[in-house]
N, C-alpha and C positions, 0 to 999 in steps of 0.2 A: 091228457098225456099224448095222444094223438097229435092233437093241435100244436102242442109244443114241439113234437119231433118234425112235424111238419115246416113251423116256422125256424127251428133250428137247419134243417136241410136247405130252406129257401135262403138264409142269411150266408150259410156256407158256400152254396153256388153262386149267389151273389159277389162274395169274397173272390171266389176263383175266377169270376168273369171278369174283375175288374183288374186282376192280375195278368191273366193268358191273353186277353182280347186285346191289348195294344202290340203284344208279341206277335199274334196271329197277323193284325195289321201289317206290320213291320213286314213280317215274311210273304204275305200277298204282294206289298207294294215292290218287292225286290225283283220279281218277274214282269213287272208291267214293261211295254215297249215305249210308254212316254217319257220324254227327258226330264220329268220332273215327277216328284212324289205325290201320288193321287190315289185315292179311293172310290170306289172300286177299280183295280187294275184294268188296264187294256192291253188284251195280247198275252203273249207270252215270250219271253227270251232269258236267256243266261247272260248275256252280254254285260250287265253290271258287275257280275262276279268276275269275270275276266278283266274288268277294269279295276278291280279290288287290287288284283295280283298284278297288274301292270304299273299301278300307282307305288312309285319308289319311296315316298313318305312314308304311306302305309305299312310297307313292308320292313321298313329300318325302325319306324316307332314301333311296332309289333315287337322285333326282336330284339329291342331295348326295352319294352315293358316285361316281357316275358323273361328276360334275363334277370334283371333287377328285381322282381316280382318274387320269382323263385328264390334268389339270394335273400332277399328281405325276410321270406318265408322260413329260409333254413335258419336264418340267424334267429327269428323270433323263436322257434321251437329248441334251438340248441340254447336259448335262454331260459324259456317258458317251462319246458318240460322238467329239467332239475329244480328250477325254482319252485314249481308248482308241488312237486314232490317233498322237498324241504319244507315248505308251508304247511303241509296236509300232516306231516309225520312229526312234526317239532312245535314244541310251545314255548316262547319266548316273549320277552317285552318290545313292543312295538310291531308285532306282527300284524294286527289290523290294518296300522298305517300304511306297512310294506304292500298288503293285499291290495288299499286304496289307491297306492300308487300306482300300480301296476294295472288296476282298471280304470285310472284317470283319462288315456287317451279317447275313451269312449265317451267318455262324461262332456268332455270339451268339445265344442263345435269344431268341425274340420277345418273351416278357413280361420277360425283363431289360433288352432294348432299348427296350420302351415305357415302363418307368420310368425308363431313365436319360433318355430323351428328355424325359419329364413334367418330372424334376427340372431338366434344364436348360433347355429352351425355355420351358415354362409359369412354373415357380417362379422361376428364374434371369432368364431374359429377358422374362417375363412378357409374351408374345405371346398375341394373343387365341385362340380354340378353333380356329377355322377355320384360320389361317396357321399354328399348331402343327401340325396334323392334315395340312396340305398339306406343311409341310416335313419331319414325320417319315414320311411314305409315301414321299416322293421319295429319301430318304435309305436307306429299307430296299429299295429297287428299283433304285438306281443300279448296285448289282452286277451286275444282268442285264446293261447296256447295256454295261459294261464286258467282260464274259467273253464274252457271245456275239458282240458287235462285234468285240471285240479278235481273235477267232477268225477271224472274217471278214476282218479286215485282215491279219492273220498269213499267210494262205493266198493273198492277193492278191499276183501277180508283181510286185516293186519294179521291175522292168525296165518296165513300162508307164509307170509314173510318170516314172523317170529319162528315157525316151524322149520324153514331153510337156516335161518341163524342157529336154531338149536342144534342143527346136522353139522354146524361149522363153516357155513357160508358168511363171507363177510359184507359189510353193506354194501360194497360197489358189486360183488357176485349177485346178491338179491335184487339189487336195481336192474341190471342188465339181464338178468336169468329169469327173474320171475316178474318185477313189476313190468317193465317194458312189453313182454308180449302179451300181457293181460290187459294193457291199456291200449293196445294197438289202434282199436277202432276209434277211441279218442282222439290219438294222434292224428290218424288220418283224417278225421273230421276237422281236427283244428288246421291240419295244412289246408283242406279246401276252403274252408273259411277265410284263413287268413290270406291266401295268395288269391281268390278272388277279390277280395276286398282290396288287397295291395294293387291289383292289376287295375282294377277299375275306379280308383281313388283319384278323382278329378281336383278339390280345393287343394290338397295337398302338394300336388304335383305340379299344379299351376305356379306356384309360389318356388318351388323348388326345381324348376326347369330350367333352362337357359340355351344358349345359342347352340344348335347342334345337339342338344338334349331333349327331345321331347318324346312323351309318351304318347300311346296309342289314344287314350282316350281326349287327349289334349287337341292332337292332329286332327281326330276326328270332329272336335268342336269348331278347331279353324277352318277346317274344310267346308262344313255346312254353313258357316258366315258368307261364305261368297258362291256357294255351289247348292243347289237345292235338288239335286237329281238323286237316283233310288241307288246310287254306289253306296251310300252309308247304310242304307237298309240291308243291303247284300254284305256289308262288314259286320253288320250286328247280327244277321244269322248265322254268320260263320262263327263269330264268337260264341254265340250261344250252343251252337253243336260243339265247338270245343269244349265249354263248361260241362254240357252233358258228357262227353267223351272222358273228361276228367273225373266224373264222377261215378261212371259206369267202372273205368279201369280200377280205381281207389276201391270199390266196393267189391268187385273181384278179388283184390289183393287181401284185403280183410277178410274174406271168406275162405281165401286158401291158406293164409294164416291161422285161422282157428282150426 
């Protein structure tokens, strides 16, 4: 038994090493004084961070990515939360098909999904690039709302809702006063996963981007094609800190809500 535990701890440590080692390397290279990405870093400087804020392309693409990802996540939750509740609390013909339909964006490779959305949204519907990007990202992340929120609703005891309805509350009141407060942690988790995936989505945004509409991941890829300096490392560290801050704030909100 002890040998098995040691092997398990070793494997877990190995997994964590492969996850965090590249992040640590990126963080260290962002402080080097060399004009190229190299490890081990030489010296210490914060100049690459100042160059991130001086780069107008990075700033404008960050604003676009943040705004569109936030809007796409909001749309996904507005669709996914009531949809997950309806699927969890009702039985009807075709229920399994509808569930599979909303889970399908994660089953299809993002490159294939991006090309399909480009063909349908831009070529057929002729929407402008920003509207197409917003709709495409919302479609790609709505599955997180269905999966995570749906799991939270399934774990919620239906007797609580029945008790509220027996006291005179209607379905709408039960949903807003009983269900939503009890699944707030699931909603926050769905928001985090959906937002981060929408913000970092590269294959789909490549197909749906256009002149003057470039997301931050695409801008980073374009930059590193011609520049191999640690500016991208510094930007990556800032994005990691942003994700960490969002997670900490969300956790605080969930705890205060409880």
